[in-house]
C-alpha positions in Angstrom: 82.0 14.6 -114.5 83.7 11.7 -116.4 85.3 12.4 -119.8 84.2 10.6 -122.9 85.5 9.7 -126.2 85.3 12.7 -128.5 85.7 15.3 -125.7 88.4 17.8 -125.6 91.2 16.6 -123.3 91.7 19.1 -120.5 95.1 20.8 -120.6 97.2 20.7 -117.6 100.6 22.0 -116.4 102.6 19.6 -114.2 106.1 19.2 -112.8 108.3 16.6 -114.4 111.1 14.6 -112.7 113.6 17.4 -113.5 111.4 20.0 -111.7 110.3 21.7 -114.9 106.7 22.6 -115.7 105.3 20.9 -118.7 101.7 21.0 -120.2 99.8 18.4 -122.2 99.9 20.7 -125.2 103.7 20.3 -125.2 103.2 16.6 -126.2 100.5 16.9 -128.8 103.0 16.9 -131.8 102.1 13.1 -131.5 99.3 11.2 -129.9 99.5 10.9 -126.2 98.8 8.0 -123.8 98.1 9.5 -120.3 98.4 6.9 -117.6 97.2 7.9 -114.0 98.4 5.7 -111.3 98.1 5.6 -107.5 101.7 5.2 -106.0 105.2 5.2 -107.2 107.1 2.1 -106.0 103.9 0.0 -105.5 103.9 -3.4 -107.2 101.1 -2.9 -109.7 102.3 0.7 -110.7 105.8 -0.8 -111.1 104.5 -3.5 -113.3 102.5 -1.0 -115.4 105.3 1.5 -115.9 107.7 -1.3 -116.8 105.3 -2.7 -119.3 105.2 0.7 -120.9 109.0 1.0 -120.8 109.6 -2.4 -122.4 107.1 -1.6 -125.2 108.0 2.0 -125.9 109.3 1.3 -129.3 105.8 -0.1 -130.3 104.2 3.2 -129.0 106.7 5.3 -130.8 106.0 3.4 -134.0 102.4 4.5 -133.6 103.6 8.2 -133.2 102.8 8.3 -129.6 104.2 10.0 -126.4 103.7 8.3 -123.0 103.0 10.3 -119.9 102.7 8.8 -116.4 100.9 10.9 -113.8 100.5 10.6 -110.0 100.1 12.7 -107.0 103.6 11.7 -105.7 106.1 14.4 -105.6 108.5 15.0 -108.5 111.4 14.0 -106.2 110.0 10.6 -105.4 109.0 10.2 -109.2 112.6 11.0 -110.3 114.0 8.4 -107.9 111.5 5.7 -109.0 112.0 6.6 -112.7 115.9 6.2 -112.3 115.4 3.0 -110.4 113.2 1.5 -113.2 115.2 3.1 -116.0 112.0 4.5 -117.4 112.2 6.0 -121.0 109.2 8.3 -120.8 108.1 11.2 -118.7 106.5 10.9 -115.2 104.7 14.0 -114.1 103.9 15.1 -110.5 100.2 16.1 -109.9 101.0 16.8 -106.4 98.2 19.5 -106.1 95.8 17.2 -107.8 94.8 19.6 -110.6 95.1 17.3 -113.6 93.7 14.3 -111.6 90.6 16.5 -110.8 90.2 17.5 -114.3 90.2 14.0 -115.5 88.0 12.7 -112.7 90.8 10.6 -111.4 90.8 10.8 -107.6 89.7 8.4 -105.1 87.9 10.1 -102.3 89.3 7.3 -100.1 91.8 4.7 -101.2 92.2 1.8 -98.9 94.7 -0.7 -100.4 95.3 -2.4 -97.1 95.1 -1.1 -93.5 95.7 2.5 -94.5 93.1 5.1 -95.7 94.5 7.7 -98.1 92.6 10.6 -99.3 92.9 12.1 -102.8 95.1 9.3 -104.6 94.9 9.0 -108.3 92.8 6.1 -109.7 94.4 3.8 -112.4 93.1 5.3 -115.6 94.3 5.3 -119.2 93.6 8.0 -121.8 94.6 8.2 -125.3 94.6 11.6 -126.8 94.8 12.4 -130.5 96.9 15.1 -132.0 93.8 17.2 -132.3 93.5 17.3 -128.5 90.4 14.9 -128.5 90.0 11.8 -126.3 90.2 8.6 -128.3 90.2 6.2 -125.6 89.3 6.2 -121.9 89.6 3.5 -119.4 89.0 3.4 -115.6 90.5 0.1 -114.2 88.0 -1.5 -111.8 90.5 -1.7 -109.0 94.1 -0.5 -108.3 95.3 -4.0 -108.8 94.2 -4.2 -112.4 96.3 -3.3 -115.5 94.9 -1.1 -118.4 93.9 -2.9 -121.5 97.2 -2.4 -123.4 95.7 -4.0 -126.6 92.9 -1.6 -126.6 95.1 1.4 -126.1 97.3 0.3 -129.2 94.2 -0.3 -131.2 92.9 3.2 -130.4 96.4 4.5 -131.6 96.3 3.0 -134.9 93.9 5.6 -136.3 96.8 8.1 -135.7 95.0 11.3 -135.6 
């Protein structure tokens, strides 16, 4: 069932690139932008994460934590994060628990000649410090980027 603005954001516990368990609630000292993405090292995902990296100061000025989430292992996310010099956490949802809670899984994802089962969709959520969803976006295809301006506008209320 899709999540809507005003809903409580489902909590989750995932593995970060250092192999440590972290939960959404650990980041709610600030607003949170959750970015679900299909694959580390793919072109559109790289563009998305680099956009967030290059604009992190703007998000920090809006009292915001950024979290990237995919079903890739924490090992591959660590290598990718280091390669891109990412300055925010990537979280492994290898067991697809958070992606399921956020209705973020493709039954079948066919970006080319391959069919993958259970890959994260490209979604963006903004969660207020109160744990409520302030913004939700499902990108129409894996090749689309989230609406960064809409994300920033939803953060300006700072709750």
